[in-house]
VOVEX-694090 format. One line per 5 residues: number of its first residue (from 1); for each residue x, y, z negated of C-alpha. Coordinates in Angstrom, 3 decimals. Each point is the difference from the previous one (the first is absolute). Example, Ala and Ser with C-alpha at 12.3 -4.5 7.8 and 13.67 -1.06 7.14 Angstrom:
<mibas>
1 = 12.300,-4.500,-7.800 | 1.370,3.440,0.660
</mibas>
This chain:
<mibas>
1 = -23.759,70.321,52.066 | 3.135,-1.440,-1.080 | 1.981,-2.112,2.458 | 0.408,-2.687,-2.602 | -3.969,-0.710,-0.531
6 = -0.394,0.768,4.037 | 2.613,-2.025,1.176 | -0.920,-2.986,-3.210 | -3.564,-0.214,1.335 | 0.523,-0.233,3.761
11 = 2.724,-2.986,-0.263 | -2.390,-1.761,-2.402 | -3.022,0.253,1.481 | 0.755,-1.306,3.345 | -2.063,-2.615,2.049
16 = 2.621,-2.979,0.836 | -2.480,-1.812,2.603 | 0.952,1.315,2.992 | -1.300,-3.330,1.810 | 3.821,-1.029,1.410
21 = 0.281,-2.852,2.464 | 1.249,-3.348,-1.042 | 3.317,-0.483,-1.486 | 0.268,3.919,-0.856 | -1.119,1.163,-3.538
26 = 0.321,3.255,-2.261 | 2.416,0.693,-2.631 | -2.568,1.385,-2.755 | 1.518,0.583,-3.315 | -2.573,2.483,-1.526
31 = -2.298,-3.235,-1.525 | 2.769,-0.940,-2.332 | -0.442,2.257,-3.725 | 3.938,-0.300,-0.235 | 0.367,1.943,2.704
36 = -2.783,2.294,-0.275 | 1.801,0.479,-3.525 | 3.316,1.289,1.442 | -1.741,1.595,3.009 | -1.497,2.477,-2.556
41 = 2.858,0.213,-1.777 | 2.199,1.129,2.754 | -2.435,2.774,0.657 | -0.714,0.901,-3.498 | 4.240,0.496,-0.007
46 = 0.712,1.791,3.554 | -3.047,0.923,2.089 | -1.779,1.842,-3.781 | -0.544,3.151,1.696 | -1.579,2.731,2.886
51 = 3.517,0.048,1.716 | 0.246,0.046,3.646 | 2.501,-2.462,1.075 | 1.400,-0.716,3.572 | -1.909,-3.495,1.064
56 = 2.902,-2.601,0.910 | -2.061,-2.962,1.925 | 1.439,-3.648,0.648 | -1.676,-2.513,1.437 | -2.204,-2.447,-1.992
61 = 0.506,-1.806,-3.005 | 2.500,-3.309,-0.242 | -0.554,-3.346,-1.938 | 3.095,1.153,-2.243 | -0.098,3.717,-0.651
66 = -3.026,1.778,0.221 | -2.388,-3.293,0.458 | 1.218,-1.057,-3.413 | -0.053,3.045,-2.135 | -2.407,2.211,1.723
71 = 2.254,2.983,0.257 | 1.539,0.946,3.508 | 3.418,-1.053,0.646 | 0.686,-1.464,-3.741 | 0.642,-3.436,-1.054
76 = -0.632,-1.185,-3.560 | 3.988,0.634,-0.738 | -0.358,3.490,1.421 | -2.934,0.826,-1.777 | 1.396,-1.469,-3.190
81 = 3.854,1.085,-0.192 | -0.318,3.204,2.157 | -3.861,1.526,-0.708 | 0.057,-1.285,-3.982 | -3.263,-1.955,0.508
86 = 0.373,-3.188,-1.310 | -1.934,-2.780,1.933 | -0.842,-3.579,-0.277 | 0.333,-0.487,3.699 | 2.274,-2.257,2.069
91 = 3.568,1.440,-0.693 | 0.962,-0.369,3.955 | 1.768,2.710,2.089 | -0.756,1.583,3.050 | 2.205,1.444,2.555
96 = -2.128,2.886,0.833 | -0.641,0.486,-3.679 | 3.868,-0.202,-0.692 | 1.048,2.846,2.647 | -3.212,2.160,-1.081
101 = 0.811,0.357,-3.969 | 3.776,0.100,0.976 | -0.829,3.056,1.929 | -2.107,1.097,-2.672 | 2.891,-0.460,-2.551
106 = 2.075,2.659,1.817 | -2.203,2.475,0.476 | -0.330,0.027,-3.643 | -2.196,-2.749,-1.105 | -4.202,-0.663,0.154
111 = -1.073,3.079,-2.171 | 2.012,2.029,2.486 | -0.930,-1.745,2.909 | -4.188,-0.501,-0.485 | 0.086,3.467,-0.622
116 = 0.899,0.423,3.310 | -1.207,-2.761,2.067 | -3.575,-1.537,0.066 | 1.522,-3.536,1.352 | -3.202,-2.378,1.749
121 = -0.292,-1.548,2.839 | -1.978,0.049,3.385 | -1.529,-3.026,-0.745 | -0.898,-0.482,-3.726 | -0.812,-3.659,0.735
126 = 3.343,-2.495,0.960 | -0.411,-3.499,2.110 | 0.761,-3.331,0.196 | 0.196,-2.334,3.000 | 0.203,-3.260,-1.705
131 = 2.960,0.981,-2.624 | 2.015,2.956,2.066 | -0.661,3.547,-0.820 | -1.450,1.871,3.050 | -0.258,3.495,1.017
136 = -3.625,1.151,0.965 | 1.309,1.127,3.552 | 1.338,-3.848,0.776 | -3.058,-1.226,1.654 | -2.930,1.686,1.773
141 = -2.294,-1.689,-2.457 | 1.403,1.682,-3.180 | -0.050,3.332,1.556 | -3.219,-0.466,1.059 | -1.024,-1.302,-3.345
146 = 1.712,2.540,-2.303 | -1.028,2.935,2.448 | -2.737,1.411,-2.073 | 2.020,-0.531,-3.095 | 3.158,1.594,0.902
151 = -2.487,3.380,1.197 | -1.288,-0.453,-3.422 | 3.001,-0.218,-1.378 | 1.576,3.093,1.598 | -3.182,2.270,-0.797
156 = 0.059,-1.280,-4.012 | 3.772,0.966,0.285 | -0.677,3.705,1.222 | -1.969,0.561,-3.097 | 2.820,-0.991,-2.249
161 = 1.777,3.008,-0.396 | 2.257,-0.194,2.459 | 2.155,2.601,1.923 | -0.830,0.805,3.172 | 3.283,1.674,1.529
166 = 1.503,-3.775,0.514 | -0.634,-3.659,-0.013 | 2.027,-2.856,-0.265 | -0.142,-2.862,1.893 | 2.168,-3.382,-0.434
171 = 0.628,-1.904,2.926 | -0.094,0.807,3.782 | -2.763,-2.142,1.118 | -2.254,0.982,-3.282 | 0.343,3.430,1.652
176 = -1.110,-0.998,3.325 | -2.950,-0.855,-1.296 | -0.560,2.542,-1.843 | 1.008,3.027,2.301 | -2.735,-1.356,2.123
181 = -2.964,0.909,-2.464 | -0.797,3.295,0.336 | -1.436,0.142,-3.230 | 3.218,-0.404,-1.234 | 2.792,1.528,2.105
186 = -2.336,3.405,-0.124 | 0.151,0.347,-3.441 | 3.634,0.371,-0.698 | 2.612,2.521,1.055 | 2.939,-2.134,0.370
191 = 0.111,-3.887,0.285 | 3.311,-1.602,-1.541 | 0.497,-3.570,1.078 | 2.726,-1.761,-1.698 | 1.014,-3.510,0.381
196 = -1.782,-2.489,-2.358 | 1.648,-1.502,-3.309 | -0.796,-3.370,1.483 | 2.257,0.669,3.033 | 2.430,1.773,-1.642
201 = 0.755,-3.000,-2.639 | -0.404,-2.479,2.775 | 1.886,1.498,2.753 | 1.992,2.919,-1.117 | 1.299,-0.714,-3.507
206 = 3.570,1.557,0.329 | -1.377,3.040,0.834 | -2.378,0.262,-2.781 | 1.641,2.837,-1.787 | -0.589,2.420,3.088
211 = -3.849,-1.158,0.156 | -0.240,1.152,-3.591 | 1.427,3.150,0.762 | -2.248,0.274,3.122 | -3.393,-0.788,-2.098
216 = 1.000,2.515,-2.864 | 0.823,2.796,2.645 | -3.599,-1.022,1.737 | -1.959,0.308,-3.569
</mibas>
């Protein structure tokens, strides 16, 4: 099956009802018709083949990036200006998206990058605590409620024409969680852990060029 069909089909079939505790909510953009349209266009543009790709996994969608567009690490501005997919979504930039798409430009542009990489997230749904982003590992309740979703997501990704010689994980805490899952850590010959784009853009901006080179070398 083409990666475009399996990736789009999985993301748009997610069930956002996780029964979270009071004060927490799920970021679920896929009920929006415009999000489905741009995600379909993105998948058809960059994943419409059966080529094997390196799996690169972030943490979970945030409220200004994939939580708006449905496309991992891609805010509405990057979706339009970098990926060539016009959209009617709120044109707000997001830090992780800015880093990823600068790296993509450096490697040769989206046509080159997405031929090599399946860019996704460990947990396909994002989370808010009040109005703030939070990661699936930030609270014991979130880990418990998202555990089955994460395991199913990883299982589905393994069927998306991904290479088994290596996997790239973004974020050290993200990697620590994944390496605790035998069903994940035993699948790949090499597991490469890189600092997360959000961390880089918040705390290591002066070293951004070095991090971009590190990402490209890993790919």
